[in-house]
C-alpha positions as CSV (number, residue, x, y, z in Angstrom):
1,M,7.5,-13.6,2.4
2,N,9.9,-16.4,3.2
3,R,12.8,-15.8,0.9
4,R,14.6,-12.7,-0.6
5,Q,16.2,-12.8,-4.0
6,S,17.7,-9.9,-5.9
7,L,18.4,-8.8,-9.4
8,R,20.7,-6.1,-10.8
9,T,19.3,-3.0,-12.5
10,E,21.3,-0.2,-14.0
11,S,21.2,1.6,-10.7
12,A,20.8,-0.8,-7.8
13,T,20.2,-4.2,-6.6
14,I,16.5,-4.7,-5.9
15,D,14.3,-7.2,-4.1
16,E,12.9,-9.5,-6.8
17,E,9.9,-10.7,-4.7
18,F,8.9,-7.1,-3.8
19,A,9.3,-6.0,-7.5
20,A,7.2,-9.0,-8.8
21,A,4.4,-8.2,-6.2
22,V,4.3,-4.5,-7.1
23,L,4.3,-5.2,-10.9
24,A,1.5,-7.8,-10.4
25,G,-0.5,-5.7,-8.0
26,L,-0.5,-2.6,-10.2
27,S,-1.4,-4.7,-13.3
28,A,-4.5,-6.1,-11.5
29,A,-8.0,-4.7,-11.7
30,P,-8.5,-3.2,-9.3
31,K,-5.0,-2.3,-8.5
32,R,-3.6,-3.5,-5.1
33,L,-0.3,-3.7,-3.1
34,P,0.3,-6.3,-0.5
35,C,0.2,-4.8,3.1
36,R,3.2,-6.8,4.2
37,Y,5.4,-4.3,2.3
38,F,4.4,-1.5,4.6
39,Y,7.2,-2.3,6.9
40,D,10.4,-1.0,5.6
41,A,12.5,1.0,8.2
42,R,10.4,4.2,7.7
43,G,7.1,2.3,7.7
44,S,8.0,0.5,10.9
45,E,8.8,3.9,12.6
46,L,5.5,5.2,11.4
47,F,3.6,2.2,12.6
48,E,5.1,2.7,16.1
49,E,3.8,6.3,16.0
50,I,0.4,4.9,15.1
51,T,0.3,2.6,18.1
52,E,0.7,5.6,20.4
53,L,-2.1,7.6,18.8
54,E,-5.2,8.4,21.0
55,E,-7.5,7.1,18.1
56,Y,-5.6,3.8,17.7
57,Y,-7.0,1.6,20.4
58,P,-5.8,-2.0,19.5
59,T,-2.3,-2.0,20.8
60,R,-2.9,-0.5,24.2
61,T,-6.1,-2.4,24.7
62,E,-4.6,-5.7,23.8
63,L,-1.6,-5.0,26.2
64,A,-4.0,-4.3,29.0
65,I,-5.9,-7.6,28.4
66,L,-2.6,-9.5,28.3
67,R,-1.4,-8.0,31.5
68,E,-4.6,-8.8,33.3
69,H,-4.7,-12.5,32.2
70,A,-1.1,-13.4,31.8
71,G,-1.2,-15.2,35.1
72,E,-4.0,-17.5,33.9
73,L,-2.0,-18.3,30.7
74,A,1.0,-19.1,32.9
75,E,-0.9,-21.5,35.1
76,R,-1.8,-23.5,32.0
77,A,1.7,-23.4,30.5
78,P,3.7,-26.5,31.8
79,P,7.3,-26.0,32.9
80,G,9.7,-26.3,30.0
81,A,7.2,-25.1,27.4
82,V,8.4,-23.4,24.3
83,L,6.8,-20.1,23.5
84,V,6.6,-19.6,19.7
85,E,5.7,-16.1,18.4
86,F,4.5,-15.8,14.8
87,G,5.6,-12.6,13.1
88,S,7.3,-11.4,16.3
89,G,8.6,-8.0,15.1
90,S,10.1,-6.2,18.1
91,S,8.6,-8.8,20.5
92,R,7.4,-6.0,22.8
93,K,4.1,-7.6,23.8
94,T,5.9,-10.9,24.4
95,E,7.5,-9.5,27.5
96,V,4.1,-9.5,29.2
97,L,4.1,-13.3,28.9
98,L,7.8,-13.8,29.6
99,D,7.4,-11.9,32.9
100,A,4.6,-14.3,33.9
101,M,6.3,-17.4,32.7
102,P,9.8,-17.7,34.3
103,N,10.0,-21.5,33.7
104,L,9.8,-21.5,29.9
105,G,12.1,-23.8,28.2
106,A,12.6,-21.4,25.3
107,Y,11.2,-18.5,23.3
108,V,11.1,-18.8,19.5
109,A,10.7,-15.6,17.5
110,I,9.8,-16.1,13.8
111,D,9.7,-13.0,11.5
112,V,10.7,-12.1,7.9
113,S,12.9,-9.2,9.2
114,A,16.3,-10.3,10.3
115,S,17.0,-6.7,11.7
116,A,13.9,-6.8,13.9
117,L,14.8,-10.3,15.2
118,G,18.4,-9.3,15.9
119,G,17.3,-6.2,17.9
120,A,14.7,-8.2,19.8
121,R,17.1,-11.0,20.6
122,R,19.7,-8.7,22.1
123,R,17.1,-6.9,24.2
124,L,15.4,-10.1,25.5
125,E,18.7,-11.8,26.3
126,A,19.7,-8.7,28.4
127,C,16.4,-8.7,30.2
128,Y,16.0,-12.4,30.6
129,P,19.5,-13.8,30.9
130,R,18.2,-17.3,31.9
131,L,15.8,-17.6,28.9
132,R,16.9,-19.5,25.8
133,V,16.0,-17.2,22.8
134,I,15.8,-18.7,19.4
135,T,15.2,-16.7,16.2
136,R,14.0,-18.0,12.8
137,T,14.0,-15.7,9.8
138,G,11.4,-16.3,7.2
139,D,7.7,-17.3,6.7
140,F,6.1,-18.6,9.8
141,R,3.9,-21.0,7.9
142,M,6.9,-23.1,7.2
143,P,7.6,-26.2,9.4
144,L,9.3,-25.2,12.7
145,D,12.7,-26.6,13.1
146,L,13.6,-26.8,16.9
147,P,16.8,-28.0,18.5
148,V,16.7,-31.7,19.3
149,E,16.4,-31.2,23.1
150,L,13.3,-29.0,22.6
151,A,11.6,-31.1,19.8
152,D,9.2,-32.8,22.3
153,A,8.5,-29.8,24.6
154,P,4.9,-28.5,24.8
155,R,4.4,-25.5,22.7
156,L,2.4,-22.3,23.2
157,G,1.8,-20.2,20.1
158,F,1.5,-16.4,20.2
159,F,0.0,-14.2,17.5
160,P,-0.9,-10.8,19.0
161,G,-2.1,-7.7,17.4
162,S,-4.9,-7.7,14.8
163,T,-2.8,-9.1,12.0
164,I,-5.1,-12.0,11.5
165,G,-7.6,-9.3,10.3
166,N,-5.4,-8.5,7.4
167,L,-6.4,-11.8,5.8
168,T,-9.6,-12.8,4.2
169,R,-11.7,-15.3,6.3
170,E,-10.5,-18.2,4.2
171,E,-6.9,-17.1,4.4
172,A,-7.3,-16.8,8.2
173,V,-8.6,-20.3,8.5
174,R,-5.7,-21.6,6.4
175,L,-3.1,-19.7,8.5
176,M,-4.5,-20.9,11.8
177,G,-4.4,-24.5,10.3
178,D,-0.8,-24.0,9.4
179,M,-0.1,-22.8,13.0
180,R,-1.8,-25.8,14.4
181,R,0.3,-28.1,12.2
182,T,3.4,-26.2,13.2
183,L,2.7,-26.3,16.9
184,G,1.4,-29.9,17.1
185,A,-1.3,-31.8,18.8
186,G,-2.0,-30.6,22.4
187,A,-0.4,-27.2,21.7
188,R,-2.1,-23.9,22.6
189,L,-2.4,-20.7,20.7
190,V,-3.0,-17.1,22.1
191,I,-4.2,-14.9,19.3
192,G,-5.6,-11.3,19.2
193,A,-8.7,-10.3,17.1
194,D,-10.2,-6.9,16.7
195,L,-13.9,-6.7,17.6
196,L,-16.7,-5.2,15.4
197,K,-17.7,-1.9,16.7
198,D,-19.1,1.6,15.9
199,E,-18.1,2.6,12.4
200,A,-17.1,6.1,13.4
201,R,-14.6,4.8,15.9
202,L,-13.1,2.3,13.4
203,L,-12.6,5.1,10.8
204,R,-10.9,7.4,13.4
205,A,-8.5,4.6,14.2
206,Y,-7.5,4.2,10.5
207,D,-7.6,7.9,9.5
208,D,-6.1,9.8,12.5
209,A,-6.3,13.6,12.9
210,K,-2.4,13.9,12.8
211,G,-2.2,12.2,9.5
212,V,0.3,9.6,10.7
213,T,-1.8,6.7,9.1
214,A,-1.9,8.6,5.9
215,A,1.9,9.0,5.9
216,F,2.2,5.3,6.7
217,N,0.1,4.3,3.7
218,L,1.8,6.8,1.3
219,N,5.2,5.5,2.4
220,L,4.4,2.4,0.5
221,L,4.7,4.4,-2.8
222,A,7.8,6.2,-1.4
223,R,9.3,2.7,-0.8
224,I,8.5,1.8,-4.4
225,N,10.2,5.0,-5.6
226,R,13.3,4.3,-3.4
227,E,13.8,0.6,-4.0
228,L,12.4,0.2,-7.5
229,G,13.4,3.5,-9.1
230,A,9.8,4.4,-9.7
231,D,8.5,7.9,-10.2
232,F,5.2,8.1,-8.2
233,D,4.2,11.7,-7.3
234,L,3.1,11.3,-3.7
235,A,1.3,14.6,-3.8
236,G,-1.0,13.0,-6.5
237,F,-2.4,10.4,-4.1
238,A,-4.4,10.6,-0.9
239,H,-5.0,8.1,1.9
240,E,-8.5,6.7,2.3
241,A,-10.1,4.5,5.0
242,Y,-13.4,2.9,4.1
243,F,-15.6,0.6,6.2
244,D,-17.3,-2.2,4.2
245,A,-20.2,-3.2,6.5
246,G,-21.1,-6.2,4.4
247,Q,-17.6,-7.7,4.9
248,S,-17.1,-6.2,8.4
249,R,-13.8,-4.8,7.5
250,I,-11.8,-1.5,7.1
251,E,-10.2,-1.1,3.7
252,M,-7.2,1.2,3.3
253,R,-6.6,2.7,-0.1
254,L,-4.5,5.2,-2.0
255,V,-6.7,7.4,-4.2
256,S,-5.4,9.0,-7.4
257,L,-6.3,12.8,-7.2
258,R,-6.0,13.3,-11.0
259,G,-5.4,11.4,-14.2
260,Q,-1.7,10.5,-14.1
261,E,0.9,7.8,-14.7
262,A,3.8,6.3,-13.0
263,H,6.7,4.1,-14.2
264,V,8.1,1.1,-12.3
265,L,11.0,-0.9,-13.7
266,G,10.3,0.2,-17.2
267,R,6.5,-0.5,-17.0
268,R,4.0,2.3,-17.4
269,F,0.9,2.4,-15.2
270,A,-2.0,4.8,-15.8
271,F,-4.3,6.1,-13.1
272,A,-7.7,7.7,-13.7
273,P,-9.0,10.4,-11.4
274,Q,-10.3,8.9,-8.2
275,E,-8.9,5.5,-9.1
276,R,-7.9,3.5,-6.1
277,I,-5.0,1.2,-5.1
278,H,-6.0,-1.2,-2.4
279,T,-3.3,-1.5,0.3
280,E,-4.9,-3.3,3.3
281,Y,-7.9,-5.1,4.7
282,S,-8.6,-5.1,8.5
283,H,-11.4,-7.5,9.3
284,K,-13.4,-7.1,12.5
285,Y,-15.1,-10.0,14.2
286,T,-17.6,-10.8,16.8
287,V,-16.3,-13.4,19.3
288,E,-18.6,-16.0,17.9
289,D,-17.5,-15.4,14.3
290,F,-13.9,-15.6,15.2
291,Q,-14.3,-18.8,17.3
292,A,-16.2,-20.4,14.3
293,L,-13.1,-19.7,12.1
294,A,-10.8,-21.2,14.7
295,R,-12.9,-24.4,14.9
296,R,-12.7,-24.7,11.1
297,A,-8.9,-24.6,11.5
298,G,-8.9,-27.4,14.0
299,W,-8.7,-25.4,17.3
300,S,-11.0,-25.5,20.3
301,R,-11.8,-22.8,22.8
302,V,-10.1,-22.6,26.1
303,A,-10.8,-18.9,27.1
304,V,-11.7,-15.5,25.6
305,W,-10.9,-12.2,27.2
306,R,-12.2,-8.8,26.2
307,D,-11.8,-5.3,27.6
308,A,-14.6,-3.4,29.4
309,E,-15.4,-1.3,26.3
310,L,-15.6,-4.5,24.1
311,L,-13.0,-3.1,21.7
312,F,-10.6,-6.1,21.3
313,S,-10.5,-9.8,22.1
314,V,-7.7,-12.2,23.0
315,H,-8.5,-15.9,22.5
316,E,-6.7,-18.9,24.0
317,L,-7.2,-22.0,21.8
318,I,-6.0,-25.6,22.0
319,A,-5.2,-28.2,19.4
320,P,-7.0,-31.4,20.4
């Protein structure tokens, strides 16, 4: 999402791009909703709760890997380098790298959420008063416009989390290719990828005992009700996490518990009992598989780090 437009209904101004995505997704067969729309204010709060759950290992595992190896990354980052984070959100993980790289020329945060960027900028400028913090609101696949004095600085890209897993393999190759073109020849990229593991552990991570992930998934329907004036009955849907072994991915879905219908912007959508709305993919990789995707996108391997339990991987790549 790189641009927000709006249109006027009888009751409110709505996000045209969100509305178009919802109408198109619910008209598809099978029905689907883009996972990027999870993150309204309530969705972001729920995701922060998810990252603290015992079952949800990715966030704490990746942070531990970054803390252990930030010094190595810093040694390979030349003085004056620009750290560019794609989809920065709150920039919390970034602080691990900023602590290890006091000689950065600047930090550039790119995100679709202006409010998240504003909060991160204020916090980072207070914590790192000598660091130049630059924010860019919009789609991080677009060309990166840097101030003239930084245009020729070496660049280090940062894409933490398992966000790359939300894309199909072909989409992941295209995205990493876009990042390579944005960062330029000779740039490096630090990217997180969740590892393939025991199915039971994966399912627990995406269907926790407290029901926080279920609330996160159902909040997508609540958002459609709030922002598009829809009438989804949230009690008529249930959260489901499913592991597709053939595709090595978790699929999150919303399951209709009965025959029902919902109305969105004057359109009627019928749901059969047990009909599913797909809301998210989360692909899991072996190190070798992910490195193969990176090579297809034009990147070469510098280093790969994993935790002792082999749950998560962090890859350092270079654009030749």
